C-alpha positions as CSV (number, residue, x, y, z in Angstrom):
1,M,115.0,95.0,75.4
2,V,117.1,96.2,78.3
3,T,120.8,95.3,78.1
4,G,123.9,95.9,80.1
5,P,124.2,96.2,83.9
6,D,120.5,97.3,84.2
7,A,119.4,94.0,82.6
8,A,121.5,92.0,85.1
9,S,120.0,94.0,88.0
10,E,116.5,93.5,86.7
11,F,117.1,89.8,86.2
12,A,118.4,89.5,89.8
13,D,115.4,91.5,91.1
14,A,113.0,89.1,89.4
15,L,114.8,86.0,90.6
16,A,114.9,87.3,94.2
17,K,111.2,88.1,94.0
18,E,110.5,84.6,92.7
19,I,112.4,82.9,95.5
20,A,110.9,85.2,98.1
21,H,107.4,84.2,96.9
22,N,108.2,80.6,97.6
23,Y,110.1,81.2,100.9
24,R,108.3,84.0,102.6
25,A,109.8,83.8,106.1
26,G,112.6,82.2,108.1
27,R,116.1,81.3,107.2
28,V,116.5,80.7,103.4
29,I,119.7,79.3,101.7
30,V,120.2,80.1,98.1
31,G,123.0,78.4,96.1
32,V,124.5,79.8,93.0
33,D,126.1,76.8,91.4
34,G,128.5,76.5,88.4
35,V,132.1,76.5,87.4
36,E,132.3,80.1,86.2
37,G,130.7,83.4,87.1
38,T,129.0,82.4,90.3
39,R,130.5,85.1,92.5
40,G,129.4,88.0,90.4
41,F,125.9,86.6,89.9
42,A,125.6,85.9,93.6
43,D,126.7,89.4,94.5
44,E,124.1,90.8,92.1
45,L,121.4,88.6,93.6
46,G,122.4,89.7,97.1
47,A,122.1,93.3,96.0
48,A,118.6,92.6,94.7
49,Y,117.6,91.1,98.0
50,R,118.9,94.1,99.9
51,R,117.0,96.4,97.6
52,A,113.9,94.5,98.6
53,G,114.7,95.1,102.3
54,S,116.0,91.6,103.2
55,T,118.9,90.7,105.4
56,V,121.5,89.0,103.3
57,V,124.5,86.9,104.3
58,R,127.1,86.2,101.5
59,A,129.5,83.3,101.4
60,S,131.6,81.5,98.9
61,M,133.0,78.0,98.5
62,D,136.4,79.6,97.7
63,D,136.6,80.4,101.4
64,F,136.1,76.8,102.4
65,Q,139.0,75.2,100.5
66,R,141.4,72.6,101.9
67,P,145.2,73.0,102.2
68,R,147.1,73.0,98.9
69,A,148.8,69.7,99.8
70,A,145.4,68.0,100.1
71,R,143.9,69.8,97.1
72,E,146.8,68.7,94.8
73,L,147.4,65.3,96.2
74,R,146.3,63.7,92.9
75,G,148.2,66.4,90.9
76,A,147.6,70.0,90.2
77,D,145.8,69.2,86.9
78,S,143.7,66.4,88.2
79,G,140.0,66.7,87.6
80,E,139.4,64.1,90.3
81,G,141.5,66.1,92.7
82,Y,139.6,69.3,91.9
83,Y,136.2,67.7,92.4
84,F,136.9,65.4,95.4
85,D,139.7,67.2,97.3
86,R,139.5,70.9,96.7
87,Y,136.6,71.9,99.0
88,D,136.1,71.2,102.7
89,V,132.4,70.4,102.5
90,S,132.2,69.0,106.1
91,T,133.5,72.2,107.6
92,L,131.2,74.3,105.4
93,S,128.2,72.3,106.7
94,R,129.4,72.4,110.3
95,V,130.2,76.1,110.7
96,L,127.9,77.7,108.2
97,I,125.0,75.7,106.7
98,E,123.8,73.8,109.8
99,P,124.0,76.7,112.3
100,F,122.5,79.1,109.8
101,R,119.5,76.8,109.3
102,M,119.1,76.4,113.1
103,G,118.3,80.1,113.4
104,G,117.9,81.8,116.8
105,S,121.1,83.0,118.4
106,T,123.2,80.2,116.9
107,G,126.5,81.6,115.5
108,F,127.9,80.8,112.1
109,Q,131.1,81.5,110.2
110,L,131.6,82.7,106.6
111,A,135.1,81.3,106.0
112,S,137.5,78.6,107.2
113,F,140.5,78.8,105.0
114,D,142.6,81.4,103.1
115,A,143.7,79.8,99.9
116,A,146.1,82.6,98.9
117,R,148.0,82.1,102.2
118,D,147.4,78.4,102.3
119,A,146.5,78.7,105.9
120,P,143.4,78.5,108.1
121,R,141.5,81.7,108.3
122,E,140.1,83.2,111.5
123,S,136.5,84.1,111.0
124,A,134.2,85.8,113.4
125,W,131.1,84.1,114.7
126,L,128.1,85.9,113.3
127,T,124.3,85.9,113.9
128,A,121.4,87.0,111.8
129,P,117.7,87.8,112.3
130,A,115.1,85.1,112.2
131,D,114.3,86.1,108.6
132,A,117.5,86.1,106.6
133,V,118.9,84.8,103.3
134,L,122.2,83.1,102.9
135,I,123.5,83.2,99.4
136,L,126.3,80.7,98.8
137,D,128.2,80.6,95.5
138,G,130.6,78.1,94.0
139,P,130.9,74.9,92.1
140,F,129.4,71.5,92.8
141,L,126.7,72.7,95.2
142,Q,124.4,69.8,94.4
143,R,127.0,67.2,95.1
144,P,126.3,64.4,97.6
145,G,126.6,65.9,101.1
146,L,125.2,69.3,100.0
147,R,122.2,68.4,97.9
148,G,119.0,68.9,99.9
149,T,120.5,71.4,102.3
150,L,119.8,74.4,100.0
151,N,116.3,75.8,99.6
152,F,116.9,77.1,96.1
153,T,119.7,76.4,93.6
154,A,120.4,78.5,90.5
155,Y,122.7,76.6,88.2
156,L,124.8,78.8,85.9
157,E,125.6,77.5,82.4
158,T,128.6,78.7,80.4
159,R,130.3,77.4,77.3
160,R,133.4,76.3,79.4
161,F,135.8,77.5,76.7
162,G,139.3,78.3,78.2
163,L,138.7,76.7,81.5
164,P,141.7,74.7,83.0
165,A,141.8,71.0,82.3
166,A,141.3,70.3,86.1
167,V,138.1,72.3,86.2
168,L,136.7,70.7,83.0
169,G,137.5,67.2,84.3
170,A,135.9,68.0,87.7
171,D,132.8,69.4,86.0
172,D,132.5,66.2,83.9
173,L,132.6,64.2,87.1
174,Y,130.0,66.5,88.7
175,Q,127.6,66.2,85.7
176,A,127.9,62.4,85.8
177,E,127.4,62.1,89.6
178,A,124.9,64.8,90.4
179,G,123.1,65.8,87.2
180,P,122.9,69.5,88.3
181,R,120.7,70.7,85.5
182,F,118.0,68.2,86.6
183,G,118.2,69.1,90.3
184,A,118.4,72.9,89.9
185,S,115.6,75.2,90.9
186,A,116.6,77.4,87.9
187,I,119.0,77.1,85.1
188,I,120.5,80.4,83.9
189,D,122.6,81.1,80.8
190,V,125.4,83.5,81.8
191,N,127.5,83.4,78.6
192,A,126.7,87.1,78.4
193,P,127.0,88.1,82.1
194,E,125.5,91.5,81.5
195,H,122.4,89.9,80.1
196,P,121.6,86.6,81.9
197,R,118.9,84.4,80.4
198,R,116.6,81.9,82.1
199,V,116.6,78.4,80.5
200,F,113.2,76.8,81.1
201,S,114.2,73.2,81.2
202,D,114.6,72.9,84.9
203,S,112.8,71.1,87.7
204,C,110.3,73.9,88.3
């Protein structure tokens, strides 16, 4: 059995091939959903698509946060605040998801906010070919308002040990409201990030 970085790359190659088999042309949006490890997994998946010759656009929910005052209105340790207030879903949809799906020469943006500076972030308007893949990573991608806008969603499972109380509380709310394991296109165990493992209890 292959282990280590090669295993992660091979897993990503296989997943990209599976998605491409189902979505052969046009604009495709792939979500990498979960409370931990999404950025690294999405980067690996993007690299797999590029190895296959596809045009890849990468974006992260971390670049669509709301101002700190709004994020922490219910308290810095609030699970409700982390789930309901942290991310600017309407801006994400307006400047990225909707224009990317439209295709053509419609421009889209990959960021709206710099959380480190707690300030709006200027982002260039970009375009992409008619056949392109947007890979979006972050938590809560199957929440109301986003569910149904992504073509394929990979849900990453972790043991959650050591995560902040706010994240754990938010994830509990997400599980209750959205049931992400049931709506995901694929469930992937990433407790060993160098050796991801598919869990075959998903919707496909």
